[in-house]
C-alpha positions, -999 to +999 in steps of 0.1 A: +003+000+002+029+023+013+046+017-020+016+024-044+009+057-029+041+067-035+047+054-069+012+076-077+020+107-064+046+133-063+058+121-027+101+120-023+108+091-003+137+066-007+137+033-007+145+027+034+120+053+038+094+032+021+104+002+039+100+014+073+064+032+065+055-002+052+062-024+084+046+001+105+014+002+077+015-037+081+019-038+119-008-013+127-033-032+100-022-067+118-028-053+153-059-035+147-074-058+119-077-032+095-086-044+057-111-018+044-092-005+016-104+033+027-089+029+061-060+015+048-054+044+024-062+071+050-035+052+074-008+049+049-012+085+040-011+096+077+021+075+083+033+092+055+028+124+065+040+118+101+074+106+087+078+136+063+073+157+093+102+142+112+089+110+130+115+085+113+121+063+144+099+035+133+088+026+171+079+063+179+057+061+145+039+029+153+034+042+188+014+072+174-012+045+159-016+020+183 
């Protein structure tokens, strides 16, 4: 989901950045049972936004959504 959002837009993230965001996304989806496409897109967008605003630590990023 993260990679497709980055590819579709003008979001300047490197592969390492995308991998961090994707891991956080996957963990949160599993923990919260998120399967709805709209909710997944909202979550992915939020993770990317926080990451771009400086929350680069994977654990810190995950805590924002747990």
